[in-house]
VMD Tcl script that draws the C-alpha trace (Angstrom):
set ca {
  {6.69 20.41 2.13}
  {5.32 19.58 -1.18}
  {1.57 19.62 -1.52}
  {-0.47 19.18 -4.83}
  {-2.31 22.29 -5.62}
  {-3.98 21.10 -8.78}
  {-5.12 17.86 -10.36}
  {-6.42 17.48 -14.07}
  {-7.76 14.08 -15.36}
  {-8.75 13.05 -18.82}
  {-10.46 9.78 -19.60}
  {-9.90 8.45 -16.14}
  {-12.43 5.81 -15.15}
  {-16.10 7.67 -15.27}
  {-14.40 11.15 -15.90}
  {-14.06 12.59 -19.55}
  {-12.47 15.58 -18.37}
  {-12.12 17.07 -14.50}
  {-10.15 19.81 -12.81}
  {-9.68 19.88 -9.12}
  {-8.14 22.64 -7.29}
  {-6.69 21.55 -3.69}
  {-6.19 22.86 -0.26}
  {-2.63 22.83 1.03}
  {-4.18 21.47 4.30}
  {-7.56 19.47 3.73}
  {-9.74 18.89 0.80}
  {-13.11 17.12 0.84}
  {-14.41 15.51 -2.16}
  {-18.23 14.64 -1.79}
  {-20.63 13.02 -4.26}
  {-23.15 10.08 -4.47}
  {-21.82 6.53 -5.07}
  {-20.31 6.03 -8.64}
  {-19.65 9.90 -8.95}
  {-15.96 9.23 -9.53}
  {-14.47 10.31 -6.09}
  {-12.32 7.44 -5.74}
  {-10.97 7.92 -9.27}
  {-9.63 11.22 -8.49}
  {-7.58 9.78 -5.30}
  {-6.45 7.01 -7.63}
  {-5.49 9.53 -10.15}
  {-3.24 11.38 -7.46}
  {-1.63 8.14 -6.24}
  {-0.98 7.17 -9.85}
  {0.88 10.56 -10.49}
  {2.86 10.29 -7.22}
  {3.78 6.47 -7.19}
  {3.64 5.69 -10.80}
  {1.10 2.74 -10.40}
  {-2.60 2.40 -9.24}
  {-3.83 0.89 -6.15}
  {-6.77 -0.44 -7.80}
  {-5.84 -1.95 -11.08}
  {-3.73 -1.94 -14.17}
  {-3.06 0.94 -16.50}
  {-5.55 -0.48 -19.05}
  {-8.29 -0.73 -16.30}
  {-7.91 2.96 -15.25}
  {-9.09 4.14 -19.08}
  {-12.58 5.19 -19.38}
  {-14.93 2.98 -21.57}
  {-14.26 3.54 -25.29}
  {-11.42 6.31 -24.88}
  {-8.03 6.04 -26.70}
  {-5.95 7.31 -23.86}
  {-5.94 8.81 -20.56}
  {-4.02 11.58 -18.97}
  {-3.37 13.16 -15.51}
  {-1.79 16.24 -14.61}
  {-0.57 17.34 -11.16}
  {0.87 20.72 -10.24}
  {2.77 21.10 -6.98}
  {2.90 24.25 -4.76}
  {6.49 24.81 -5.90}
  {5.19 24.90 -9.76}
  {6.74 21.61 -10.53}
  {4.19 19.91 -12.82}
  {3.94 16.42 -13.64}
  {2.09 14.56 -16.48}
  {1.17 10.82 -16.79}
  {-0.22 9.50 -20.09}
  {-1.20 6.13 -21.13}
  {-2.06 5.02 -24.62}
  {-2.71 1.51 -25.35}
  {-2.27 1.93 -29.15}
  {1.26 2.14 -28.82}
  {3.53 -1.04 -28.90}
  {5.85 0.16 -26.36}
  {5.98 3.18 -23.87}
  {2.69 2.99 -23.53}
  {2.79 4.91 -20.13}
  {4.89 8.03 -20.05}
  {5.54 10.09 -17.33}
  {6.92 13.84 -17.79}
  {8.37 15.73 -14.82}
  {9.16 19.19 -15.63}
  {10.08 18.25 -19.30}
  {11.91 14.99 -18.14}
  {10.13 12.12 -19.95}
  {10.50 8.54 -18.44}
  {8.51 5.34 -18.95}
  {8.56 4.34 -15.24}
  {8.60 6.65 -12.21}
  {11.85 6.20 -10.39}
  {12.11 6.09 -6.76}
  {13.68 9.51 -6.65}
  {10.35 10.85 -8.07}
  {8.04 9.25 -5.85}
  {6.18 11.35 -3.30}
  {5.36 9.34 -0.28}
  {1.64 8.46 0.18}
  {-0.39 7.07 2.93}
  {-3.73 5.59 1.50}
  {-6.61 4.85 3.89}
  {-9.45 3.00 2.60}
  {-12.41 0.88 3.46}
  {-10.60 -2.34 2.89}
  {-7.82 -1.35 5.54}
  {-10.52 -1.57 8.09}
  {-10.49 -5.48 7.41}
  {-6.90 -5.60 7.79}
  {-6.96 -7.81 11.04}
  {-9.90 -9.92 9.97}
  {-8.79 -10.41 6.27}
  {-6.42 -12.73 4.86}
  {-2.75 -13.06 5.41}
  {-2.38 -11.92 1.75}
  {-3.91 -8.59 2.95}
  {-1.65 -8.16 5.75}
  {1.39 -8.77 3.77}
  {0.35 -6.40 1.11}
  {-0.07 -3.95 3.69}
  {3.61 -4.26 5.02}
  {5.09 -4.84 1.64}
  {3.27 -1.37 0.11}
  {4.81 0.30 3.20}
  {8.47 -0.99 2.95}
  {8.33 -0.36 -0.83}
  {7.92 3.41 -0.21}
  {10.85 3.68 2.09}
  {13.30 0.88 0.11}
  {13.28 1.13 -3.48}
  {14.93 -2.04 -3.83}
  {12.65 -3.80 -1.83}
  {9.63 -3.76 -4.59}
  {12.27 -4.93 -7.38}
  {13.25 -8.04 -5.08}
  {9.73 -8.88 -4.32}
  {8.88 -8.78 -8.04}
  {12.04 -11.01 -8.64}
  {10.93 -13.49 -5.83}
  {7.55 -13.49 -7.38}
  {8.78 -14.45 -10.66}
  {11.19 -17.23 -9.13}
  {8.21 -18.66 -7.03}
  {6.10 -18.89 -10.38}
  {9.03 -20.83 -12.11}
  {9.37 -23.13 -9.14}
  {5.92 -23.83 -8.94}
  {5.65 -24.69 -12.68}
  {8.58 -27.38 -12.21}
  {6.70 -28.68 -9.18}
  {3.46 -29.23 -11.37}
  {5.59 -31.15 -14.05}
  {5.44 -35.00 -13.89}
  {9.11 -35.47 -13.82}
  {11.47 -32.67 -12.16}
  {14.83 -33.31 -11.10}
  {16.56 -32.16 -7.49}
  {19.03 -30.15 -9.47}
  {16.24 -28.23 -11.28}
  {14.51 -27.35 -7.93}
  {17.70 -26.71 -6.18}
  {18.58 -23.86 -8.59}
  {15.25 -22.11 -7.79}
  {15.43 -22.84 -3.97}
  {18.94 -20.99 -4.30}
  {17.35 -18.11 -5.94}
  {14.24 -17.96 -3.58}
  {16.54 -18.25 -0.61}
  {18.38 -15.13 -1.63}
  {15.36 -12.94 -2.48}
  {13.27 -14.43 0.39}
  {16.10 -13.70 3.05}
  {15.99 -9.84 1.97}
  {12.15 -9.63 2.15}
  {12.05 -11.52 5.40}
  {14.83 -9.18 7.07}
  {13.14 -6.11 5.99}
  {9.74 -7.19 7.12}
  {10.88 -8.05 10.34}
  {12.77 -4.94 10.99}
  {9.76 -2.65 9.90}
  {7.23 -4.73 11.88}
  {9.32 -4.40 14.93}
  {9.88 -0.64 14.14}
  {5.88 -0.47 14.06}
  {5.71 -2.48 17.06}
  {7.86 -0.22 19.20}
  {5.29 2.62 18.90}
  {1.82 0.70 18.23}
  {0.89 0.40 21.67}
  {1.28 4.21 22.52}
  {-0.40 5.29 19.38}
  {-3.38 3.01 20.05}
  {-4.00 4.03 23.80}
  {-3.63 7.76 22.55}
  {-6.67 7.17 20.31}
  {-8.53 4.73 22.48}
  {-7.60 6.50 25.96}
  {-7.18 3.18 27.48}
  {-4.19 1.26 28.88}
  {-4.48 -1.96 26.73}
  {-1.49 -3.64 25.40}
  {-1.19 -4.01 21.45}
  {1.52 -5.63 19.79}
  {2.21 -6.74 16.23}
  {5.06 -9.33 15.34}
  {6.18 -11.36 12.10}
  {4.88 -14.77 12.12}
  {8.05 -16.58 11.77}
  {11.12 -15.84 13.87}
  {14.69 -16.34 12.29}
  {17.87 -16.64 14.09}
  {21.10 -16.42 12.38}
  {21.59 -16.83 8.52}
  {18.20 -16.52 7.14}
  {19.18 -17.15 3.64}
  {20.74 -20.63 4.74}
  {17.76 -21.53 6.85}
  {15.35 -20.85 4.14}
  {17.36 -22.85 1.53}
  {17.30 -25.72 3.98}
  {13.59 -25.50 4.52}
  {12.94 -25.42 0.79}
  {15.18 -28.44 -0.04}
  {13.64 -30.45 2.85}
  {10.03 -29.59 1.56}
  {11.05 -30.34 -2.12}
  {9.39 -33.69 -1.89}
  {6.05 -32.67 -0.35}
  {5.85 -29.61 -2.57}
  {6.34 -31.90 -5.56}
  {3.29 -34.02 -4.18}
  {1.04 -30.90 -3.63}
  {2.25 -28.92 -6.74}
  {3.13 -25.78 -5.09}
  {5.92 -24.10 -2.67}
  {4.73 -24.43 0.71}
  {7.26 -22.37 2.60}
  {8.73 -18.90 2.32}
  {7.70 -15.22 2.72}
  {4.73 -15.57 0.41}
  {3.04 -17.75 3.05}
  {4.07 -15.69 6.27}
  {1.88 -13.51 8.08}
  {1.58 -10.31 10.37}
  {0.28 -11.09 13.82}
  {-1.56 -8.97 16.24}
  {-1.98 -9.63 19.98}
  {-4.40 -7.69 22.23}
  {-3.65 -7.77 25.96}
  {-1.33 -10.70 25.38}
  {-3.93 -12.96 23.46}
  {-4.45 -13.27 19.97}
  {-6.15 -10.24 18.72}
  {-8.90 -11.62 16.59}
  {-10.09 -13.94 19.42}
  {-10.73 -11.06 21.94}
  {-10.98 -7.52 20.26}
  {-14.36 -5.78 19.25}
  {-14.93 -4.08 15.96}
  {-14.13 -0.62 17.52}
  {-10.90 -1.94 18.75}
  {-9.86 -3.20 15.30}
  {-10.84 0.29 13.82}
  {-8.69 1.81 16.39}
  {-5.72 -0.65 15.74}
  {-5.99 0.16 11.99}
  {-6.20 4.25 12.60}
  {-3.06 3.90 14.78}
  {-1.33 1.97 12.08}
  {-1.82 4.51 9.53}
  {-0.97 7.36 11.82}
  {2.19 5.36 12.57}
  {2.74 4.85 8.78}
  {2.77 8.76 8.30}
  {5.01 9.37 11.18}
  {7.61 6.67 10.19}
  {7.62 7.77 6.52}
  {8.53 11.11 7.73}
  {11.09 10.06 10.30}
  {12.91 8.23 7.36}
  {12.53 10.63 4.65}
  {12.02 13.94 6.21}
  {9.06 14.46 3.95}
  {5.32 14.54 4.89}
  {3.33 12.01 3.08}
  {0.34 12.97 1.43}
  {-2.73 11.44 3.03}
  {-5.51 10.07 1.07}
  {-8.65 9.06 2.94}
  {-10.90 7.09 0.42}
  {-14.62 6.81 1.83}
  {-13.29 5.70 5.41}
  {-15.60 8.16 7.47}
  {-18.83 5.93 7.19}
  {-16.96 3.37 8.83}
  {-15.48 5.37 11.94}
  {-17.56 6.30 14.76}
  {-17.58 10.15 15.94}
  {-14.81 9.92 18.37}
  {-12.60 8.31 15.43}
  {-13.67 10.92 12.87}
  {-12.59 13.67 15.21}
  {-9.45 12.23 16.35}
  {-8.51 11.71 12.32}
  {-9.33 15.49 11.42}
  {-7.48 16.97 14.50}
  {-4.20 14.98 13.72}
  {-3.48 17.56 10.78}
  {-0.36 15.46 9.93}
  {-0.10 17.20 6.33}
  {-2.02 17.42 3.16}
  {-5.12 15.29 3.60}
  {-7.52 14.61 0.36}
  {-10.77 12.96 1.67}
  {-13.58 11.33 -0.33}
  {-17.05 10.92 1.25}
  {-20.66 10.14 0.25}
  {-21.97 12.40 2.68}
  {-20.66 15.35 4.77}
  {-19.97 14.31 8.55}
  {-20.14 17.30 10.78}
  {-16.49 16.66 11.63}
  {-15.67 17.78 8.09}
  {-18.19 20.24 7.33}
  {-15.90 23.28 7.84}
  {-13.11 22.08 5.58}
  {-12.66 23.09 1.81}
  {-14.92 20.93 0.07}
  {-15.62 20.06 -3.67}
  {-18.92 18.33 -4.52}
  {-19.14 16.02 -7.63}
}
mol new
graphics top color blue
foreach p $ca { graphics top sphere $p radius 0.5 }
foreach p [lrange $ca 0 end-1] q [lrange $ca 1 end] { graphics top cylinder $p $q radius 0.2 }
display resetview
């Protein structure tokens, strides 16, 4: 299992320069709000995944700084450097892995990461967009083609929506984009259904282990397709073309779908407590770790960004007792459960 031994950042958000040594098991980064804890987690994520979970490359840059740089060293002595220079016309971001230079991080160089941040605890109560992003980010780590197809779908969707906003649009013009959207959309739907059902097959047990109950928790995709998904999606897009032209946007497709949770055979949001929501999300995160390891044979690095204040003592303890790999934690305070772990104060 590869683990991160050392992180060095320059001009990353509030940090002009900072070096962090990391434990192969658990590292706790403490400090007051605004001290730059999340920025260090973000830097690790950028280095391992190639992009930020918080913003664009330009947004990561410290105010009035000419460039930023992230250096990561693994326990097998492999080193990785990511730099960003906005003054360059092209190749603004450069990634170097043991002297191999690239401008985008290929899938084979990405290291799996499971990120747990406070917003994740609002997964069930949040918008369908939040739940789609959760499943899309998860699938993208396991299927490199998925994120490419997702971007192509989003570009095609934008083109179709632009056409729908025009005063005069022919059926043939729309049909061309209907075909493109149905092709990419079918791939997205198939993958979402497969991965959600894989999560569903393990979610109930994972939840009850944490909660110590016998509740029934399930998760499903909001839309059921039997047969040729591509053809069915094409038929739906075609039949909705006139209505879409009136409202000015594409009203059907995977960009409108949702991930649906049930609790004891009822819609989860109608019956569950705040604590039960947190237990479901915690179970999902553990399953994310397990499924990534099952498929890739690699233990993902776990990033826990300021979630302890959102969890009660029992859930904090369960989180720490799991020890599923290298864990990097940020916290504004030091709960009892993490006091004995290697810690760094900002």
